[in-house]
C-alpha positions in Angstrom: -224.6 137.1 134.4 -221.8 138.5 132.1 -222.4 138.7 128.4 -219.5 136.4 127.5 -220.9 133.7 129.8 -224.3 134.0 128.2 -222.9 133.8 124.6 -220.8 130.7 125.7 -223.7 129.0 127.2 -225.8 129.5 124.1 -223.0 128.2 121.8 -222.7 125.1 124.0 -226.4 124.5 124.0 -226.7 124.9 120.2 -223.8 122.4 119.8 -225.5 119.9 122.0 -228.8 120.4 120.1 -227.1 120.0 116.7 -225.4 116.8 118.0 -228.6 115.4 119.3 -230.3 115.8 115.9 -227.7 113.6 114.2 -228.6 109.9 114.3 -226.7 107.9 116.8 -225.4 105.3 114.3 -223.7 108.1 112.3 -221.9 109.5 115.5 -220.3 106.2 116.5 -218.5 105.5 113.2 -215.5 107.7 112.7 -212.8 105.0 111.5 -212.1 105.1 107.8 -212.1 101.3 107.5 -215.4 101.1 109.3 -216.9 103.6 106.9 -215.7 101.7 103.9 -217.1 98.5 105.3 -220.5 100.2 106.0 -220.6 101.6 102.5 -219.7 98.2 101.1 -222.4 96.3 103.1 -225.0 98.8 101.8 -224.2 97.7 98.3 -226.6 94.9 97.5 -224.5 93.5 94.7 -221.4 93.4 96.9 -223.3 91.6 99.7 -224.5 89.0 97.1 -221.0 88.6 95.9 -219.7 88.1 99.5 -222.4 85.5 100.1 -221.6 83.6 96.9 -217.8 83.7 97.7 -218.5 82.4 101.2 -220.7 79.6 99.9 -218.1 78.6 97.4 -215.3 78.6 100.0 -217.5 76.5 102.4 -218.2 74.2 99.4 -214.4 73.7 98.8 -213.7 73.1 102.5 -216.5 70.8 103.5 -218.4 70.0 100.3 -217.1 66.4 100.2 -218.0 65.6 103.8 -220.0 62.4 103.8 -219.1 61.4 100.3 -217.5 57.9 100.3 -215.4 58.8 97.2 -212.4 61.0 97.0 -211.1 62.8 93.9 -208.7 60.0 93.0 -210.8 56.9 93.8 -211.9 54.9 90.7 -215.2 53.1 90.6 -214.5 50.6 87.8 -218.2 49.5 87.9 -219.3 52.9 86.9 -217.3 54.3 84.0 -218.9 57.5 82.6 -222.1 57.1 84.8 -224.7 59.8 84.9 -225.6 61.8 88.0 -227.2 59.8 90.8 -225.7 56.4 89.9 -224.7 54.3 92.9 -224.1 57.3 95.2 -222.3 59.5 92.6 -224.1 62.8 93.0 -222.7 64.3 89.7 -221.8 61.0 88.1 -218.4 59.8 87.1 -215.9 60.6 84.3 -214.7 58.1 81.7 -212.2 56.7 84.3 -214.8 56.1 86.9 -213.7 59.0 89.2 -216.5 60.7 91.2 -217.1 64.2 89.7 -218.6 65.7 92.9 -215.3 65.0 94.7 -213.3 66.3 91.8 -215.4 69.4 91.7 -215.0 70.1 95.4 -211.2 69.6 95.1 -210.9 71.6 91.9 -212.9 74.6 93.4 -210.5 74.6 96.4 -207.5 74.5 94.1 -208.8 77.4 92.0 -209.5 79.4 95.1 -206.1 78.7 96.5 -204.4 79.9 93.3 -206.7 82.9 93.1 -206.0 84.1 96.7 -202.3 83.4 96.5 -201.8 85.4 93.3 -204.4 88.0 94.3 -202.4 88.9 97.5 -198.9 88.1 96.3 -198.8 90.0 93.0 -200.2 93.4 94.4 -197.8 93.3 97.3 -194.7 92.7 95.2 -195.9 95.4 92.8 -196.5 97.8 95.7 -193.0 97.2 97.2 -191.1 97.4 93.9 -193.1 100.4 92.4 -192.9 102.4 95.6 -189.3 101.8 96.2 -188.0 102.7 92.7 -190.3 105.8 92.5 -189.4 107.1 96.0 -185.6 106.9 95.6 -185.6 108.2 92.1 -182.4 109.0 90.2 -180.4 106.2 88.8 -182.1 103.5 90.8 -185.4 104.5 89.3 -184.0 104.3 85.8 -182.5 100.9 86.4 -185.6 99.7 88.1 -187.7 100.8 85.3 -185.5 99.1 82.7 -185.7 95.8 84.6 -189.4 96.2 84.8 -189.8 96.8 81.1 -187.6 93.8 80.3 -189.6 91.7 82.6 -192.9 92.7 81.0 -191.5 91.8 77.5 -190.8 88.2 78.6 -193.2 85.6 76.9 -194.7 84.6 80.3 -197.1 82.1 78.6 -194.3 80.0 77.1 -192.3 80.2 80.4 -195.2 79.0 82.4 -195.8 76.1 80.0 -192.1 75.1 80.2 -191.9 75.4 84.0 -195.2 73.6 84.6 -194.1 70.8 82.3 -190.9 70.3 84.2 -192.4 70.6 87.7 -195.3 68.2 87.3 -198.1 70.7 87.0 -199.3 71.2 90.6 -201.5 74.0 91.6 -198.9 75.5 94.0 -196.3 75.8 91.2 -198.8 77.5 88.9 -199.8 79.9 91.7 -196.1 80.8 92.2 -195.5 81.3 88.4 -198.6 83.5 88.0 -197.5 85.6 91.0 -193.9 86.0 89.5 -195.3 87.1 86.1 -198.4 89.0 87.2 -197.2 92.0 89.1 -195.4 94.2 86.5 -198.4 96.1 85.1 -199.6 97.2 88.5 -196.0 98.2 89.5 -195.9 100.7 86.7 -199.1 102.3 87.9 -197.9 102.4 91.5 -194.6 103.8 90.4 -196.3 106.7 88.6 -198.6 107.4 91.6 -195.7 107.3 94.0 -193.6 109.7 91.8 -196.4 112.2 92.2 -196.8 111.7 95.9 -193.0 112.2 96.6 -193.4 115.8 95.5 -196.1 116.6 97.9 -195.5 118.9 100.7 -196.2 116.4 103.5 -193.7 113.9 102.2 -191.0 116.5 101.7 -191.7 117.9 105.2 -191.3 114.4 106.7 -187.9 114.1 105.0 -186.8 117.5 106.3 -187.8 116.4 109.8 -185.4 113.4 109.7 -188.0 110.7 109.1 -186.4 107.6 107.6 -187.3 106.6 104.1 -188.9 103.4 105.2 -191.2 105.2 107.7 -192.1 107.7 105.0 -193.1 105.0 102.7 -195.0 103.1 105.4 -196.8 106.1 107.0 -197.4 108.4 104.0 -197.0 106.7 100.7 -198.6 103.3 101.2 -201.8 104.7 102.9 -202.3 107.0 99.9 -202.2 104.1 97.5 -204.2 101.8 99.7 -207.4 102.1 97.7 -205.6 101.3 94.5 -204.1 98.2 96.2 -207.4 97.0 97.6 -209.0 97.2 94.2 -206.2 95.5 92.5 -206.3 92.6 94.9 -209.7 91.8 93.7 -208.9 92.3 90.1 -205.7 90.2 90.4 -207.8 87.4 92.1 -210.2 87.6 89.3 -207.4 87.6 86.7 -205.7 84.6 88.3 -208.8 82.5 88.0 -209.1 83.4 84.3 -205.4 82.7 83.7 -205.5 79.4 85.6 -208.6 78.3 83.6 -207.1 79.2 80.3 -203.8 77.6 81.0 -205.3 74.4 82.4 -207.8 74.2 79.5 -204.9 74.2 77.1 -203.1 71.5 79.0 -200.2 73.7 80.3 -201.6 74.5 83.8 -202.7 72.2 86.5 -202.3 68.6 85.5 -203.4 65.2 86.8 -203.5 63.8 89.4 -204.1 67.4 90.7 -207.3 69.0 89.4 -208.7 72.6 89.1 -211.8 74.1 87.5 -209.8 74.8 84.4 -208.5 71.3 84.1 -212.0 69.9 84.7 -213.5 72.1 81.9 -210.6 71.1 79.6 -211.2 67.4 80.3 -214.9 67.8 79.6 -214.6 69.9 76.4 -213.7 67.0 74.2 -216.4 64.8 75.7 -219.3 67.3 75.9 -221.7 65.4 73.8 -221.1 62.0 75.4 -220.7 63.2 79.0 -222.4 66.6 79.4 -222.5 66.4 83.2 -218.7 66.6 83.3 -218.8 70.1 81.8 -221.7 71.9 83.5 -220.7 71.4 87.1 -217.2 73.1 86.9 -218.5 75.6 84.3 -221.2 76.8 86.7 -218.7 76.9 89.6 -216.3 79.0 87.5 -219.1 81.4 86.5 -220.3 81.8 90.1 -216.8 82.4 91.3 -215.9 85.1 88.7 -219.3 86.7 89.1 -219.0 87.0 92.9 -215.5 88.5 92.6 -216.8 91.0 90.0 -219.7 92.1 92.3 -217.3 92.5 95.2 -214.8 94.5 93.0 -217.6 96.9 91.9 -218.7 97.3 95.5 -215.3 98.0 96.8 -214.7 100.6 94.0 -218.0 102.4 95.0 -217.2 102.1 98.7 -213.7 103.7 98.3 -215.0 106.4 96.0 -216.3 109.3 98.2 -218.3 110.7 95.3 -220.2 107.5 94.6 -223.8 107.5 95.8 -224.4 103.7 95.2 -223.4 102.9 98.8 -225.4 105.7 100.4 -224.1 108.3 102.7 -220.9 107.5 104.6 
């Protein structure tokens, strides 16, 4: 047998042997998204956060099934009743409205606001920041000037004015928080894109005649994907905190609509007389923010190749 054939056979055999020594589950996974998901699911804190968020979402969707009371029905025979009175699981408020039904509805509204703002604000920031940085020149200067002016606007007062004139629904609050919640991330994305546009692979794509939109879609956005994923979680968390603060102060969600923030605000002045009105929405709020914090920490570690908390990829 020729020497070259023997050497080739030995190389192929060693390659097969080295492949057989690698665990099968590590051979199958090669997609980046699957690797991130696998590292995320290895993080016990992130799994706990996902379970908690899933339970809260299920509670908001089907938590009031079987309850004869809705979040706007009044029981005039039970005004400010404690938990367990005449079928009221968490009691009633001073107006005789079932607190369990209000808690289910309020959790759903807070989740709606959080997910709406958490997805909308980072997407607007990504489009705006990437566009002004990629094109550069005069358009970048004008875009940054508009961005700086938008950041300086007193958004708290504007939200209060608009919510007062629109009736104070959860959807209006979500829109306003999205409109005023993307500027800080846009500045970060603009700086990141400005450095990426000078990279060789981006310039090479331009020399080859690739359109600006395809360069942004294929080369810029994938390189800021990790930043966007993390900011979706942090924006969701921030939206819940902002909604709670605004509703607590009376300039957010207003009756007849309810949210966790408005429920806590209503109960704050009656804590000694009706303590059960406070602890239900307060515990739901803590569980919601805690679950998102755990998921955010897990995603940060899963996206960081140098992190060891998620184990080997």
